[in-house]
C-alpha positions as CSV (number, residue, x, y, z in Angstrom):
1,M,226.3,272.5,63.8
2,S,225.3,269.5,61.8
3,D,221.7,268.5,61.3
4,F,222.1,265.7,63.8
5,Q,223.3,268.1,66.5
6,T,220.5,270.6,65.7
7,G,218.0,267.8,66.1
8,L,219.4,266.7,69.4
9,V,219.3,270.3,70.7
10,I,215.7,270.8,69.7
11,S,214.7,267.5,71.3
12,G,216.5,268.4,74.5
13,V,214.8,271.8,74.6
14,G,211.5,270.1,74.0
15,L,212.0,267.6,76.8
16,L,213.2,270.4,79.1
17,V,210.1,272.5,78.4
18,T,207.7,269.5,78.8
19,F,209.1,268.4,82.2
20,T,209.4,271.9,83.5
21,S,205.8,272.6,82.8
22,L,204.9,269.2,84.3
23,L,206.7,270.2,87.5
24,I,205.0,273.6,87.6
25,F,201.6,271.9,87.3
26,I,202.5,269.5,90.1
27,G,203.6,272.4,92.2
28,V,200.4,274.2,91.7
29,M,198.4,271.1,92.6
30,V,200.4,270.6,95.8
31,L,200.0,274.3,96.7
32,L,196.2,274.1,96.2
33,Q,196.0,271.0,98.4
34,K,197.9,272.9,101.1
35,L,195.6,276.0,100.8
36,F,192.4,274.0,100.6
37,P,192.8,270.8,102.6
38,V,190.2,268.0,102.5
39,K,187.7,268.1,105.3
40,V,187.5,264.9,107.2
41,E,184.0,264.1,108.5
42,K,184.0,262.6,112.0
43,N,181.5,259.8,112.5
44,E,181.0,260.2,116.2
45,G,177.7,259.0,117.8
46,R,176.2,257.8,114.5
47,P,176.0,254.0,113.8
48,V,177.5,252.9,110.5
49,D,175.0,251.2,108.2
50,E,176.0,247.7,107.2
51,V,175.8,246.7,103.5
52,K,173.4,243.9,103.0
53,P,173.5,241.6,99.9
54,A,170.5,241.8,97.5
55,E,168.1,238.9,97.6
56,L,166.3,237.6,94.6
57,T,163.1,235.8,95.2
58,L,161.0,234.2,92.5
59,G,157.2,234.1,93.0
60,S,156.4,231.4,90.5
61,E,158.0,229.0,88.0
62,A,156.6,231.1,85.1
63,G,158.6,234.1,86.2
64,A,161.7,232.0,86.4
65,E,161.2,230.7,82.9
66,E,160.8,234.3,81.6
67,I,164.0,235.4,83.3
68,I,165.9,232.4,81.8
69,A,164.6,233.2,78.4
70,A,165.6,236.9,78.7
71,L,169.1,235.9,79.8
72,A,169.5,233.5,76.9
73,A,168.4,236.2,74.5
74,V,170.9,238.6,75.9
75,A,173.7,236.0,75.7
76,F,172.7,235.2,72.0
77,I,172.8,238.9,71.0
78,R,176.2,239.5,72.7
79,A,177.6,236.4,70.9
80,Q,176.3,237.8,67.6
81,R,177.9,241.2,68.2
82,T,181.4,239.9,69.1
83,G,182.0,238.6,65.6
84,Q,181.4,242.0,64.0
85,L,184.4,243.9,65.5
86,G,186.2,244.4,62.3
87,A,183.3,244.4,59.9
88,S,183.3,248.2,59.6
89,L,187.0,248.2,58.7
90,L,186.5,245.5,56.0
91,S,183.5,247.3,54.4
92,G,185.6,250.2,53.1
93,P,184.8,253.9,53.0
94,G,181.2,255.0,53.3
95,P,179.2,257.0,50.8
96,Y,180.1,260.3,52.3
97,R,183.8,259.8,51.2
98,T,183.1,258.4,47.7
99,S,180.6,261.0,46.6
100,R,183.2,263.7,46.1
C-alpha cells in the first residue's frame, strides 16, 4: 500500500468509528426516552394566568431626568467599550510570558 492509500484507510476507519459511536449515543438517548417518558401535566379545572405587560410610571420630572442621565451614561460606556475589541491583541504578550 502506498502512503496515500494508507491515509485513506485510516481516515475511513476514523469516520466509521466516529459515526458508529454517534449512532450508539443516539440509540441510548432514544432508549432512555422510551423507558422514562416525559410526564404531561393536565391543566384541568385551573385557570391559566394571563401575561400582563409591565407598566412604568414616573412620579415626578426629577426622577425622569435621573433615568435619562443613567441611560445616557450606559450608552456612553458601551460606545467606549466597542472600540477596544482588538486592543488586547495589539498590546502583545503580557509580563507573565516575557519574564521567563
